[in-house]
C-alpha positions, 0 to 999 in steps of 0.5 A, a space after each residue: 619086634 615089639 618090646 614086652 613090658 618089663 616087671 616093676 622093680 621089687 619093693 624093699 621090705 624091712 625086717 620090722 615090716 616082716 616082724 609086724 606082719 608075722 606078729 599080726 598073723 600070730 595074734 589072729 591065731 594064724 601060723 605066720 608062713 611065708 605065703 601069708 606074710 607075703 599076702 599080708 604085706 602085698 608086695 616085696 621080694 619073697 626071698 627077702 621076706 623069707 630071710 626076715 621071717 627066719 630072723 624073726 623066728 630065731 629072735 623069739 624065745 622058745 615056748 614054755 610047755 604046760 604044767 604036768 598033772 600026772 603023778 609025781 613019780 610018773 611025771 618025774 619019770 616022764 619028765 626025765 624021759 621027755 627031758 632026755 627025748 626033748 633034749 635030744 629032740 631039741 638039740 636035733 630040732 635046734 640043729 635042724 632049725 639052724 640048718 633050716 635057717 642057714 638053708 633059708 638064709 642061703 636060699 634067701 641070698 640066692 633068691 636075692 642074687 637071682 632077683 638081682 640077676 633077673 633084674 640085670 637080665 631084664 635090663 639087658 633084655 630091655 637094652 637088647 630089645 632096644 638095640 634090636 629095634 634100632 638094628 631093625 630100624 637100621 636094617 630098614 634104613 640100610 635096605 632103603 639105602 640099598 634099594 636106592 643104591 641099586 636104583 642109582 647103580 642101574 642109572 649109572 649103568 645106563 649112563 655108562 652104556 650111553 657114555 660107552 656108545 658116545 665114546 664109540 661114536 667119538 672114536 669113530 669121529 676121531 678116526 674120520 677126523 684123523 683120515 681127513 687130517 691125513 688127507 689134508 696133510 697130503 693135500 698140503 704137501 701136494 700144495 707145497 710141492 705145487 707151490 715150490 714148482 710154481 715158484 721154480 716156474 716163476 723164477 724161470 719165467 722171471 729169468 726168461 722175462 729178463 732175457 726177453 727184456 734184454 733182447 728187447 732192449 738190444 733190438 730197440 737199440 739196434 732199431 735206434 741205431 739203424 734209425 740214426 743210420 738211416 737219418 744220417 744217410 737221408 741227410 747225406 742223400 739230401 745234401 748230395 741229391 738236391 735235385 732228386 727231390 722226388 726220389 728223396 720224397 719217395 725215399 722219405 715216404 718209404 723210410 717213413 713207412 719203414 719207420 712206421 713198420 719198425 715202430 709197429 714192430 717195436 710196439 708189437 715186440 713190447 706188447 709181446 714182451 709184456 704178455 710174456 711177462 704176464 704169462 710167466 708159466 709160458 716162458 717158452 712161448 714168450 721166447 719163441 714170440 721174441 725170437 719171431 719178433 727179432 727175426 722179423 726185425 732182422 728181416 726188415 733190417 736186412 731188406 732195408 740194407 739190401 734196398 739201400 745197397 741197390 740204390 747205392 749201386 745204381 748208375 749215376 745217370 739213373 740216379 740223375 734221371 730219378 
């Protein structure tokens, strides 16, 4: 919206300027009317000029009528009649002039007030036009800002959609991780149960190993005891049968073989005990192996005892021949 150029403020015209213009016009034989005075001055408020022109006319003396040339009686009668009419007319004219002057002054004041109101309205109009221009500029700025906000809103909406899609994917990943976590927890619980079972098996195996070792130590003690008994018996037989060297040699050879067998059996028992200790989860197999070893040792010891009894029960003659 473009601003219209405001009218320039009216030039202040003084009473002296209006009086000089009116006297100048009257001196040239022209009636000093408002239009002529305004044209003569070239500027000023017409209302103010009218007010000063009315004051100038009121300050001027009344014009003197020309001398009468009629007969004295007629002149006297006319003068009397004219004086009466003139008085009435003068009174009426003065009254009308006074009313006109009052109306002119009132109109001049109203005109000045209207001019002031017009100046104020023009000032307000200029302010309103300036405010309108600012409002239009502000509107353009707001429209630009609104367009930018729309673009930002579209960008944010796109980002929000992207974030929602990412959130859905994240929720799916979280659900997968939760399922994996549950599986891991179940696996950990199963591993803990298996570990407890393994620990129980280990404790059971350790106990079986301890029992096996105790049985092994008992068997070894019995072997050592039997060995010592055999050694004592061999010494007694050697003292009693000095002449039966061959038999003693055979007995020693046989005893050596038996001792080797016993030693091998002992080593085998030790090996089986060690294997049983290494295989803690198979305690029953180790126990069976130890029982088999013990049975073998017992069988060998029983065989040796039977042979020894048989030899001790042989007749003296047969023993001497041997």
